[in-house]
N, C-alpha and C positions, 0 to 999 in steps of 0.2 A: 544308347545301344546296349544291348545285353552283354553281360560279362562272359556268357557262354553262348555257343551256337545253339539255335533251336532247329528242330527238324524241318520246318517249312521255310527257313530263311532262304531268300532268293526266289521263292515260288509265290508266296502270298505277299511278301514285301520285297522290294527291290534292294539289291546290294548297293551300298554307297561306294563311290569311287574316290580314290585319293583320301583315305581315312586311316587312322591308326588301327592296327590289328588288335582284336580282343584277346583275352587270356586263352580261350579255347584255340583260336587260330595260331597263336604263338606256341602253345604247347604241342600242337599237332603239325608243325612245320616239318617238312621233309628236307633233310640235308642232301645236297646233290652228290657229294662224294662218299657218304656213309652208306653201307649196305643196310637194307631194311628187310624185315620179315613181316609180311602182311598176310592175312588170311586170303584165300582165293576169292575173287569177286565172282561168285557163281551167278549173279543176276546182271552183271555189267556188260560182258562181251556179247555182241550180237552177230559179229561177222569176223572171221579170221582167215587169212590166206598168206601167201608168201610175200605179198606187197604191203598189206596194211592190216591193222586191227581196229575194230570199231566198237566203241563203248556207248552205252546210253547214259542219259543224265540221271542224277540220283533220285529224281522224283518219279521215275518210271514205275516203280513198284506201288506207288500211291495212287496212280491214275485209275479211275473207275470207282473209287470209294465214294465219291460224291454222287455218282449215279446210283450206287447200291443204297446208300443212306437217303438219297433224295427221293427214291420211290416211297420209302416208309414215311419220311417227313412230309413229302408232298401229299400223301394220302391223309395224314393227320391234319395238315393245313387246309386241304380242300374240304375235309369234313367240318372243321371248325368254321371256316368261312361260309360254307353252305348253311350250317346251323344258324349262324349269326344273320345271314341274309334272309333265311326263311322266317326268323323271328320278327322281321320287319312287318310282315303281312299278318302276323298273329299277335297283336299287342296284348298285354296282360289285361285281365278282367278287372283287376284292382283299380279303383277310381282315383287312387292317390297320385297316379302318374297320368299326365295328360297324354292321349294317344299321339298327338302331333309331336310332342317333345320326344316320346319314345321312338317314333319312326325316324326323326332327325338324328337322334343319338345313335340309333342302330345303323343308319347309313354312314355316319361318320366313322364309327368303329369298324364297320365292314370295309370301308375304303382304306383306312389306316392299316388294318390287318392285311388286306390284299396287297397293298403297296410294300409292306415289310416282307411278305412272302415272296413277292416278285423280285425285290431287291436281293434277297438271299439267294434265290435260284439263279438270278442273273450273274451274280458274282461267282457262285460255285460252277455254274455252267460254262462260264468263260474260261475257267481254269481247268475244267475236266472234260466237258463235252466238245466245245468248239475250239480245239487245239490239236496239235499233232500227237500221235501216240507216243513218240519218243523223239528226243533231240540228240542225234548221234554226234560223237566226237571221234574223228578218224585220225589215227597216227599212221602216216604213210612213210614206210621205211625207205623206199627208193627216192622219192623227192625230198625226204627229210623235212616234211611239213606236218603241221597239226591243223586239221580242218574242224571248225566248230559250226554246227548248223544252228541257226536261229529261226529263220523263216524263209519261205520262197520269195524271190524277188531280188531287186538290187540290194547289195550289202547284207544279204541274208546268211551268207556263209563267210566266216572269218578264216583266213589262212595265215598261219604264223610259222616262221622258220623254227626248227628245233633249236638251233644255236641261240636264237634270240630268247626263247623260253628258258633255256639252260642258263644263259647269261643273266636274265632277270632273276631267276631263282638263286643264282650264285651271289648276286648283289644283295639279296634279301637275307642271306644266311649270316 
């Protein structure tokens, strides 16, 4: 585990449960009874009323970058794969390379390059295209609960009592 937190921790790699905290986490721990001054979270709150406040997850501002970069990279990969595939049907005139060996080698490289490109786009697409736009966390003042959205379906929303969260934070300080 890294000594410090990285920007994509928890998004590209999963958080480990029941583990010792690293230096970054220990130095940024918030004390329950101490007043703190934080800059306003201008990109965090999505809904606010007299009953609850709803925040988005920290990766919300990063969503869409895989799509933007994927268009450019996809064009480059598609061009390279098509050039490689077209070279199969135009073997070199040089007699030092047997045409059959050239065709077989070109097919192998085309397949390997195509599989690598597909794998990269599958991994990026799963994290950027085929997921929710944001994962809200709702703090309900009246019911005194914290609701954390993970996915639709059974067990997709976690609800925790404020007192339990405070008690757990108090034990860890």
